[in-house]
C-alpha positions in Angstrom: -24.1 45.9 19.4 -24.6 41.9 18.7 -27.2 42.0 15.8 -25.7 44.5 14.2 -23.4 41.7 14.0 -24.9 38.5 13.2 -26.5 40.5 10.4 -23.8 40.8 7.7 -22.2 37.6 9.4 -24.3 35.1 8.7 -24.8 35.7 4.4 -21.1 36.3 4.3 -20.7 32.5 5.8 -23.9 31.1 4.4 -22.4 31.9 0.4 -19.1 30.6 1.5 -20.1 27.3 2.4 -22.0 27.1 -0.4 -19.3 27.8 -2.7 -16.7 25.6 -1.1 -19.1 22.9 -1.5 -20.1 23.8 -5.1 -16.0 23.9 -5.9 -15.8 20.5 -4.3 -18.4 18.7 -6.3 -16.9 20.2 -9.2 -13.1 19.2 -8.3 -15.7 15.7 -7.6 -16.3 15.5 -10.8 -13.8 16.8 -12.9 -11.4 13.9 -10.9 -14.3 11.3 -11.5 -14.2 11.9 -15.9 -10.0 12.6 -15.7 -9.9 8.5 -13.6 -12.4 7.0 -16.0 -10.2 8.0 -18.7 -7.0 7.1 -17.3 -8.6 3.7 -15.8 -9.8 3.3 -19.7 -6.2 3.4 -21.4 -6.5 0.1 -21.5 -9.8 -0.9 -23.4 -9.1 2.3 -25.8 -5.3 0.6 -27.0 -7.4 -2.1 -27.8 -10.4 -1.0 -29.1 -8.5 1.1 -31.8 -5.5 -1.3 -32.1 -2.9 1.5 -31.6 0.3 1.4 -29.1 1.1 2.6 -25.6 2.7 5.6 -27.7 -0.1 6.7 -29.0 -2.6 6.1 -26.3 -0.1 8.8 -24.1 -1.3 11.1 -27.3 -4.3 10.6 -26.6 -4.3 12.1 -22.8 -2.1 13.8 -23.2 -4.9 16.1 -25.2 -6.2 16.8 -21.6 -2.7 19.1 -21.2 -2.9 20.3 -24.4 -7.1 21.7 -24.0 -4.9 24.1 -20.4 -1.6 24.8 -22.7 -4.5 26.7 -25.2 -6.3 29.2 -22.5 -4.8 28.7 -19.2 -3.2 31.6 -19.3 -6.1 34.4 -20.4 -8.1 32.8 -18.2 -5.9 32.7 -15.1 -4.8 36.6 -15.6 -8.4 38.2 -17.6 -10.1 35.9 -15.9 -9.1 36.5 -12.2 -11.2 40.2 -13.0 -14.4 38.9 -14.4 -17.0 36.8 -13.0 -14.9 34.4 -11.7 -17.8 31.6 -10.7 -19.8 32.2 -13.9 -16.6 31.5 -15.9 -16.0 27.8 -13.8 -19.9 27.1 -14.5 -18.9 27.7 -17.9 -16.0 24.8 -18.1 -18.5 22.6 -16.6 -20.1 22.7 -20.0 -17.1 22.6 -22.2 -16.0 18.9 -19.7 -19.0 17.7 -20.2 -19.1 18.3 -24.0 -16.0 17.0 -23.9 -16.9 14.4 -22.5 -20.2 13.5 -24.7 -17.5 13.4 -27.9 -15.1 10.9 -26.7 -17.8 8.6 -26.3 -18.9 9.2 -30.0 -16.4 7.0 -31.6 -18.7 4.2 -30.5 -21.5 5.1 -31.9 -20.1 6.0 -35.4 -17.6 3.0 -36.1 -19.5 -0.2 -36.5 -19.1 -4.1 -34.0 -15.3 -4.6 -32.3 -13.9 -7.5 -33.9 -11.0 -9.3 -31.9 -8.7 -11.2 -33.9 -9.2 -15.4 -33.5 -7.3 -18.4 -35.6 -10.5 -20.0 -34.4 -14.3 -20.8 -36.5 -17.0 -22.2 -35.0 -20.6 -23.6 -36.4 -23.3 -23.7 -33.4 -24.6 -27.1 -34.5 -23.3 -29.8 -31.6 -22.0 -30.0 -29.4 -18.8 -29.7 -31.3 -17.0 -27.3 -33.3 -14.8 -28.0 -36.3 -10.7 -25.3 -36.0 -10.7 -23.6 -39.3 -6.9 -22.9 -39.0 -5.1 -25.6 -36.9 -3.9 -27.5 -40.4 -3.2 -25.4 -43.3 -1.9 -25.6 -46.1 1.1 -23.8 -46.7 -0.5 -22.1 -50.4 -3.7 -20.3 -47.2 -0.5 -19.5 -44.8 0.8 -17.8 -47.6 -2.1 -15.8 -48.3 -3.2 -15.1 -44.6 0.9 -14.0 -43.6 1.1 -11.4 -46.4 1.0 -8.5 -46.5 -1.7 -6.6 -47.6 -1.7 -3.9 -50.8 -2.5 -0.2 -49.9 -5.5 -0.1 -51.1 -6.8 -2.7 -49.7 -5.7 -2.0 -46.7 -6.7 1.9 -47.0 -10.4 0.4 -47.7 -10.5 -1.4 -45.1 -9.1 1.2 -42.8 -11.9 3.5 -43.5 -14.7 1.0 -43.2 -13.0 -0.5 -39.6 -13.3 3.5 -38.5 -9.1 2.7 -37.5 -8.7 6.7 -37.0 -11.9 7.5 -34.8 -9.4 8.0 -31.8 -9.3 10.8 -33.1 -12.5 12.3 -31.4 -11.2 10.5 -28.2 -8.1 12.6 -28.2 -10.7 16.2 -29.3 -12.8 15.5 -26.3 -10.5 15.0 -24.1 -9.2 18.0 -25.3 -11.7 20.3 -24.7 -12.3 18.6 -21.4 -8.9 19.5 -20.6 -10.1 23.8 -21.9 -13.3 23.2 -19.5 -11.1 21.9 -16.5 -8.4 25.5 -17.0 -10.3 27.6 -15.3 -11.7 25.7 -12.2 -8.2 25.2 -10.1 -7.0 28.9 -10.8 -9.8 31.0 -9.9 -11.5 28.2 -8.0 -8.8 28.5 -5.6 -8.0 32.1 -5.6 -11.5 32.5 -5.3 -12.1 31.2 -2.0 -8.6 32.5 -0.3 -9.7 35.8 -1.2 -13.0 35.6 1.0 -11.9 33.3 3.5 -9.7 33.4 7.1 -6.2 32.9 6.7 -6.5 30.0 8.8 -9.0 28.1 7.8 -7.1 28.1 3.7 -5.8 25.0 3.9 -8.3 23.7 6.4 -10.5 24.2 2.9 -8.3 23.3 0.3 -7.6 20.5 1.8 -11.6 19.6 2.7 -11.3 20.5 -1.5 -9.3 18.2 -2.6 -10.6 15.5 -0.8 -14.1 15.5 -2.0 -12.0 15.9 -5.1 -10.0 12.8 -4.2 -13.7 10.7 -4.2 -14.1 10.8 -7.7 -11.4 8.7 -9.2 -12.2 6.9 -6.2 -15.7 6.5 -7.8 -14.6 6.6 -11.2 -12.3 4.0 -10.5 -15.1 1.6 -10.1 -17.2 2.8 -12.9 -13.5 1.7 -14.7 -13.7 -1.9 -13.2 -17.3 -2.2 -13.9 -17.2 -1.4 -17.3 -13.8 -2.9 -18.3 -16.0 -6.3 -17.1 -19.1 -5.8 -20.2 -18.5 -6.4 -23.4 -18.1 -3.2 -25.5 -20.8 -4.5 -28.3 -23.7 -5.1 -25.5 -26.9 -5.5 -26.9 -26.1 -5.2 -30.3 -23.9 -8.9 -30.2 -24.6 -12.3 -29.0 -22.9 -12.9 -26.0 -22.8 -15.8 -26.3 -20.8 -15.9 -29.3 -18.0 -14.0 -27.8 -15.4 -16.8 -27.4 -13.0 -14.5 -25.1 -13.4 -13.1 -21.3 -12.1 -9.6 -19.6 -9.2 -11.6 -18.6 -8.4 -12.0 -21.9 -6.0 -9.0 -23.4 -8.2 -8.7 -26.7 -10.9 -8.2 -24.8 -12.7 -4.2 -24.9 -14.9 -3.5 -22.3 -17.4 -0.6 -22.9 -15.1 1.9 -22.4 -17.5 4.2 -23.7 -20.6 4.3 -21.2 -18.5 5.6 -18.3 -18.1 8.7 -20.6 -22.0 9.1 -21.4 -21.8 9.1 -17.5 -18.8 11.4 -16.2 -20.5 13.9 -18.9 -23.8 14.0 -16.9 -22.4 14.5 -13.9 -20.1 17.8 -15.1 -23.6 18.9 -16.9 -25.5 18.7 -12.7 -22.0 20.3 -10.9 -21.8 23.2 -13.6 -25.6 24.2 -11.6 -24.6 26.2 -8.6 -21.8 28.5 -10.5 -24.6 30.3 -12.6 -25.9 31.5 -9.5 -23.0 33.0 -6.8 -22.3 36.1 -6.1 -18.8 38.0 -8.5 -17.5 38.1 -5.0 -18.0 37.8 -1.0 -17.5 40.3 2.2 -14.1 39.6 3.5 -13.5 37.3 6.5 -10.1 38.8 7.2 -11.8 41.8 8.4 -13.6 40.8 11.4 -10.9 37.9 12.8 -8.5 40.6 13.2 -9.4 41.9 16.5 -10.3 39.0 18.3 -7.5 36.6 17.3 -4.6 37.7 17.0 -2.4 35.5 18.2 -3.5 33.1 15.1 -3.1 36.6 12.1 0.5 37.2 13.9 1.3 33.4 13.9 -0.3 33.5 9.8 2.0 36.5 9.0 4.9 34.9 8.7 3.1 33.1 5.3 2.7 36.9 4.1 4.0 39.9 4.4 1.8 43.1 5.9 2.3 45.2 2.7 0.9 42.8 0.5 -2.4 42.4 2.7 -2.9 46.3 2.9 -2.9 45.5 -0.8 -5.9 43.7 -1.1 -7.5 46.3 1.3 -7.1 49.0 -0.8 -7.7 46.8 -3.7 -11.7 47.0 -3.4 -11.5 50.4 -3.8 -10.5 51.0 -6.7 -11.8 51.6 -9.3 -12.6 49.1 -12.4 -9.6 48.2 -14.6 -10.2 48.7 -18.7 -9.2 46.0 -20.8 -6.0 47.9 -22.1 -5.5 48.2 -18.9 -4.9 44.9 -18.6 -3.7 43.4 -21.6 -0.5 46.9 -20.5 -0.7 45.6 -16.9 -0.1 41.5 -18.6 3.7 41.3 -18.8 4.6 43.5 -16.2 3.0 41.5 -14.0 4.6 38.3 -15.2 8.7 39.4 -15.0 7.3 40.7 -11.6 6.4 36.7 -10.8 9.3 35.2 -12.2 11.4 37.2 -10.2 10.2 35.3 -7.0 12.9 32.1 -6.8 10.6 30.9 -4.2 8.0 30.7 -7.1 10.1 29.4 -9.6 11.5 26.1 -7.3 8.1 25.7 -6.7 8.1 25.3 -10.3 10.5 23.3 -11.3 9.3 20.6 -8.2 6.8 20.2 -9.3 7.3 19.8 -13.3 9.7 16.7 -11.9 7.3 15.4 -10.0 4.2 15.7 -11.9 6.0 14.1 -14.7 7.1 10.6 -12.3 3.5 10.6 -11.0 1.1 11.0 -14.4 3.3 8.3 -16.0 3.3 6.3 -13.3 -0.7 7.1 -12.9 -1.5 6.2 -16.5 0.1 2.9 -16.6 -0.3 1.4 -13.0 -3.2 -0.6 -14.1 -0.8 -1.7 -17.2 2.2 -2.8 -14.5 -0.7 -4.2 -12.6 -1.8 -6.8 -15.0 1.7 -7.5 -17.1 4.0 -7.6 -13.7 1.1 -9.9 -11.7 -1.1 -10.8 -13.9 -4.2 -8.9 -12.8 -7.3 -8.4 -15.3 -7.5 -4.6 -16.6 -10.5 -4.5 -14.2 -9.2 -5.8 -11.0 -6.2 -3.8 -11.5 -8.3 -0.8 -11.7 -10.9 -1.5 -9.6 -7.8 -2.4 -6.2 -6.5 1.1 -7.2 -10.0 2.7 -7.0 -11.0 0.8 -3.1 -7.2 1.1 -1.2 -5.0 3.2 -3.0 -7.2 6.8 -3.9 -8.7 6.2 -0.6 -5.6 6.3 1.5 -4.6 9.5 -1.0 -8.0 10.8 0.3 -6.7 10.5 3.8 -3.8 11.4 3.4 -4.8 15.2 2.0 -6.6 15.9 4.6 -4.6 14.8 7.5 -1.7 16.8 6.0 -4.4 19.7 6.4 -5.7 19.1 9.9 -2.3 19.3 11.0 -1.9 22.9 9.2 -5.2 24.1 10.9 -4.3 22.1 14.5 -0.8 23.7 15.1 -1.0 26.4 12.9 2.1 25.9 11.0 4.3 28.2 9.2 5.7 28.3 6.3 8.8 26.6 7.0 6.5 23.5 8.6 4.5 23.1 5.9 7.8 22.6 3.7 9.1 20.2 6.3 6.0 18.2 6.6 6.1 18.2 2.3 10.7 17.6 2.4 9.5 13.8 4.9 6.8 12.8 3.1 8.6 13.1 -0.2 11.6 11.0 1.3 9.4 8.2 3.0 7.1 7.6 0.6 10.9 7.7 -2.4 11.7 5.3 -0.4 8.8 3.0 -0.1 8.6 3.4 -3.2 12.1 1.9 -3.9 10.7 -1.5 -1.9 8.5 -1.6 -4.6 10.8 -3.0 -7.2 11.8 -6.3 -5.0 8.7 -7.1 -4.8 8.3 -8.8 -8.5 7.2 -12.1 -10.1 8.3 -14.2 -12.9 7.5 -14.0 -17.3 4.5 -15.4 -18.4 5.2 -18.9 -19.5 4.4 -18.4 -23.3 6.3 -20.8 -25.8 8.6 -19.6 -28.4 8.3 -15.5 -26.4 9.3 -16.8 -23.1 10.1 -19.7 -22.3 11.3 -22.7 -25.3 9.1 -25.4 -26.3 11.1 -28.2 -24.3 10.4 -25.3 -21.4 13.5 -24.3 -21.0 13.4 -20.3 -20.1 14.7 -18.7 -23.3 13.5 -14.8 -24.1 13.0 -14.2 -28.5 11.5 -10.4 -29.5 12.1 -12.7 -32.7 8.1 -13.9 -33.8 10.2 -16.4 -36.0 10.7 -18.0 -32.3 7.2 -19.8 -32.3 7.6 -22.0 -35.2 9.2 -25.4 -34.1 9.0 -29.2 -35.1 6.2 -30.0 -33.0 4.1 -27.3 -34.4 6.0 -27.6 -38.4 3.7 -29.8 -40.4 0.5 -27.1 -39.6 1.3 -24.4 -41.4 0.3 -22.5 -38.5 0.1 -18.3 -38.6 2.6 -16.2 -36.8 0.3 -13.3 -36.5 -2.8 -13.9 -34.7 -2.7 -14.3 -30.6 -5.7 -16.4 -29.9 -3.7 -18.2 -27.0 -4.8 -21.4 -25.3 -3.9 -22.9 -21.8 -2.6 -26.3 -22.0 -2.5 -28.7 -18.2 1.3 -27.9 -18.1 1.1 -24.6 -17.3 2.4 -23.5 -20.0 0.6 -21.1 -23.0 0.6 -21.6 -26.4 -0.3 -18.2 -29.0 -2.6 -20.2 -30.5 -4.0 -23.9 -30.8 -2.2 -24.4 -34.6 0.5 -23.2 -32.7 0.0 -25.2 -29.6 -0.6 -28.6 -32.3 -4.3 -29.6 -31.4 -5.8 -31.4 -33.9 -9.1 -31.7 -32.9 -11.9 -29.4 -30.5 -15.4 -30.0 -28.3 -17.5 -27.6 -27.2 -18.3 -24.2 -28.2 -17.1 -20.5 -27.3 -15.7 -20.0 -24.4 -16.4 -23.4 -23.3 -14.3 -24.9 -26.0 -11.9 -27.5 -25.4 -8.7 -28.1 -28.2 -7.2 -32.1 -27.7 -4.2 -33.5 -29.0 -1.2 -31.5 -29.1 1.7 -32.1 -30.0 3.3 -29.9 -28.7 2.0 -30.4 -25.2 3.9 -33.8 -25.5 6.4 -32.9 -25.7 6.4 -31.6 -22.6 4.5 -34.7 -20.2 5.7 -37.5 -20.1 5.2 -39.8 -20.2 2.3 -38.4 -22.2 -1.2 -38.2 -20.8 -3.6 -35.1 -20.3 -2.8 -33.5 -24.4 -5.5 -30.8 -24.2 -5.5 -26.7 -24.3 -8.7 -24.5 -23.0 -8.5 -21.6 -24.2 -6.6 -18.2 -23.1 -3.9 -17.6 -20.9 -2.4 -19.1 -17.4 -2.3 -18.3 -14.5 0.3 -16.9 -12.8 2.5 -18.9 -10.4 1.3 -19.0 -6.6 3.8 -17.7 -5.8 2.9 -14.4 -7.4 -0.1 -13.3 -5.7 1.7 -13.9 -2.3 4.4 -10.6 -4.3 1.6 -8.7 -5.5 -0.5 -8.7 -2.0 2.7 -6.9 -0.2 2.8 -4.8 -3.8 -0.1 -3.3 -3.0 0.1 -3.6 0.9 3.3 -0.9 -0.2 1.7 0.9 -2.8 -1.4 1.7 -0.6 1.2 2.9 2.6 2.7 4.5 0.0 0.1 7.0 -1.3 -0.8 7.8 2.2 2.2 9.8 3.1 3.0 11.2 0.0 -0.4 12.8 -0.2 0.4 14.3 3.8 2.4 16.5 2.0 0.1 17.7 -0.8 -1.5 20.5 1.0 1.6 21.9 2.7 3.3 21.4 -0.2 0.5 23.7 -2.2 0.5 26.3 1.0 4.1 26.4 0.8 2.9 27.8 -2.7 0.2 30.2 -1.9 1.7 32.2 0.7 5.5 32.6 -1.6 3.3 35.4 -4.1 1.9 39.0 -3.6 -1.7 38.7 -2.6 -2.6 40.9 -6.8 -0.6 38.2 -8.1 -2.3 34.7 -6.4 -4.9 33.6 -9.2 -1.9 34.1 -12.1 0.8 32.4 -10.2 -1.6 30.0 -10.4 -2.0 29.5 -13.7 1.0 29.8 -14.5 1.8 26.6 -11.9 -1.0 25.0 -13.9 -0.1 25.6 -17.7 3.8 24.7 -17.0 3.1 21.8 -14.7 0.4 20.3 -17.1 1.9 21.3 -20.2 5.7 19.9 -19.6 3.7 17.4 -17.0 1.5 16.7 -18.6 1.6 16.0 -21.9 5.0 14.1 -22.4 5.1 11.8 -20.3 1.9 9.4 -21.3 4.4 9.4 -24.5 7.9 8.9 -23.4 6.2 6.4 -20.8 4.4 4.6 -23.1 7.3 4.7 -26.6 9.7 2.8 -23.4 6.6 0.0 -22.5 6.7 -0.9 -25.9 10.1 -1.4 -26.5 9.4 -4.1 -24.1 6.3 -5.7 -25.6 7.0 -9.3 -26.9 4.2 -10.1 -29.2 2.1 -8.0 -31.1 -1.4 -8.0 -32.1 -2.8 -7.2 -35.8 -4.9 -5.1 -37.1 -7.7 -6.3 -39.0 -6.2 -4.4 -42.3 -3.3 -6.1 -41.5 -0.1 -4.0 -39.9 0.8 -4.0 -35.9 -2.9 -3.6 -34.2 -2.2 -3.5 -30.2 0.4 -5.1 -27.7 -0.8 -8.3 -26.2 2.4 -9.5 -24.8 5.0 -7.6 -22.2 8.8 -8.7 -21.1 8.3 -8.0 -17.4 11.8 -8.1 -16.5 12.0 -5.3 -19.0 9.3 -4.2 -18.8 9.6 -3.4 -14.6 13.5 -2.0 -14.4 12.2 0.4 -17.8 8.2 1.9 -16.0 10.2 1.8 -12.3 13.4 2.5 -13.4 12.3 6.1 -15.4 10.0 6.8 -12.7 12.3 6.8 -9.8 14.3 8.7 -11.6 12.3 11.7 -11.2 11.1 11.0 -8.5 14.8 11.4 -7.1 15.4 14.4 -8.3 12.0 16.1 -7.6 13.5 15.5 -3.9 16.6 16.8 -4.1 14.5 19.9 -5.4 12.6 19.4 -2.9 16.2 19.8 -0.3 17.3 22.7 -2.3 13.4 25.0 -1.8 13.6 24.2 2.2 17.2 25.5 2.4 16.0 28.9 0.0 12.6 29.5 2.5 14.4 28.8 5.5 16.9 31.5 4.1 14.3 33.9 3.8 12.4 34.0 6.5 15.7 34.4 8.3 16.0 37.7 5.8 12.5 38.3 6.6 13.1 38.1 10.5 15.8 40.5 10.6 14.0 42.5 8.7 11.1 42.9 10.5 13.2 43.9 13.8 14.8 45.9 12.7 11.8 48.1 11.4 10.4 47.6 15.0 13.8 49.3 16.3 13.9 52.5 13.3 11.9 55.2 13.2 8.5 53.7 12.0 10.8 51.6 8.9 11.7 55.0 6.9 14.6 53.1 5.2 11.5 51.4 3.5 9.5 53.9 2.1 12.3 54.9 -0.8 11.7 51.8 -1.5 10.1 50.6 -5.6 7.2 48.2 -5.0 9.3 45.3 -6.5 12.3 45.4 -4.8 9.5 45.0 -1.0 8.1 42.2 -3.0 12.0 40.6 -3.2 12.4 41.5 0.1 9.4 40.0 1.7 7.3 37.4 0.3 8.3 34.1 1.6 
C-alpha cells in the first residue's frame, strides 16, 4: 500500500514543480523586459526627440498587443496545450525585443543640440555662437521650409520610433498567454491551500525581473548611445545632462535573449497533470473545509467530472463562448474586482512610467541614478511585500473575507503614505529667464523671449537651443551666449567660459565671472528631502505589495472553476486596455504642459523637453495619482461589503442545506442561478 501511494505521487510533484520553476522564470523574463522598457522611456524620448505624450503611445503599444489576442488566447487556449502556447509567446516576446532595438542599427549617430563648435588644436577652443551677427541670428531662428524639413527628417530617421512601438506591441502579444494560461494551469493541478503560496513565489521571482531590469537600465543609461562608433572625447555632455542618450538599445538585445531561454522548458511539459486535490481530501479535511469558503462545492464537482467529458470541437467552443461571457459578467463581485483593478492600475501605470522623470525633475537626480534607486530599494520592497502577503494567506488559511481585509488595509495605509510625499518638495532649478530673472529674483516664465536680457543683448543669441552652463553664482544659463560669455578655454567636457556679462549682474563686487558646462546642482536641503521621499516610497511599496496576493486570491475564488481562464483573460483584456494604454498618454500630456524649455530638433521644430516647472509637475503628477488611488480605495470598500453580504448568504444557505432533506430545494434551480448564489 505504501509503495502504491508513493509511485504516482512523485511524478506529479516533480512535474508541477518543474512547471512552477519554468513559469517563475518566464515571469522574471517578461518583467525584466517590461521594467527595462519603463527605465528606457527617458532615453527613447531624447533619442527620437519626441514629447512625453508620444512616449506614452509607445508604452501603450504593449497593451495594444494584448488587446489583439487576449480574448481568443484566454478562452480557446484553455482547451489547448497551455504550456506550448506559453512557449510560443516567449518566442514572440523575444522577437519584439529585437525589433525594438532595430532603429539603432538603421539610423545614423546621435547628434545632440549644441551652440558650441570647437577644435582640438591646443588647449583652447573658440565658441562660434557667443556673438553672432543679426543676419546669422535671423537665419538660425528662422523655421526651415517644408521640403527641407522633410528631407532632413528622412535622413535623420526621426520616424524610427515606429519600430519601438511595433516591438513593444509584439512583446504584448507574446506575453498574453503567460498569466491566464499559466496561473489557471497551476491552480487546476495544485492543492487549494498551496495556490496562494505558489502564486506568491511566482510573483516574488517575477518581481526580481524589474529589479534587474532597472539595474540594467541604470547601467545602460550611463553608456553613450553610440559607444564604439564615435570618439567619446569629442562628446561635451555627461549622463547628468538632459540631452544625454544612453545605450538604450543594448538592454533590449539582452532581454530578448533571456526570453528565448525562458521559453525552452514549456515545449517539454505535458498538456495536463494528475490532480493533487484528490489525495488531500482524506488527510486534510480541516484545510479543505476552511478553503471551501472560497469555492462552492458544486464548482469542485464540475471540475472533477470535466476530465471524463469527451474532447470538445472548435464549433462547440465558439457556440459556448457568449454564454460563458454572460455567466462570467453576471457575477457582481467579479465586476467590482474589474472596476477596482482598472482604477488602481491607471494610477500605478502612470506613476511607474514617469517616476524616474519625476525624481529627475523634482529632486535633481540623474536618470541613471533614479532608475538605480528604484531597482535597488523600491522593487525589493515590493517583492518582500508580495511574499509576505502569500505567507500570511498560507499560514493562517484565511478565507476570502480575510484576504479582502488584508488587501483593503494595505490599500488604505499605502495611500496615506503616498499623500505624505506631496509635502517632500524641492524648489525649482534656478535657470535665468525661466525660473529666476537675470537679477536672481524667482520668476516663472513660459515665454522663450524672456531668455534675452540687457546683459546679452549685444550677442544676438539664439533662444532655440539648450546648451546649459553653470555659473559660480549658482545660476544656470540656457547657453554660454545667453550668459554673455566672451571667451572660453579647454576642450570637451573640460571647457570653461570666461567674462560672462550676465554673471556680473549677480556678483557684487565682480569676482569670478566664469561658467562651466552643464546645469547647476540643487540646493543642499533637496538631497535631504530626497532621502525622506525614498524612505516613504519604499515603505509604501512594501505595504501596498502585501495586499497583492490576497487581492489575487479574491479574484480566483470569485469565479466558477470552468470560467477561471476566461475570467483571468477578460480581466487582463479590460485592465490592460483601459488601464494600460490611456495612462501613459494622458499622464504624458499633463507633464508636457509643465515644460518650461523645449529642445530643438536637428531639422527644426519642437524636440524633447529639457526643463520642467517643478511645482506644476508635482501638483499634476501626484494629484492625478491621488485621485485615482482614492477612487480605487472607495471601490475596495464597496467590494468588501459585497463580499461580506455574499458570505452571509452562503453561510445561511449551507446551514439550510444541512437542515433540509439533502438539498431538495436546489435541484430544480438552473446552473446559472446556483452559481450566482454560491460563488463568493
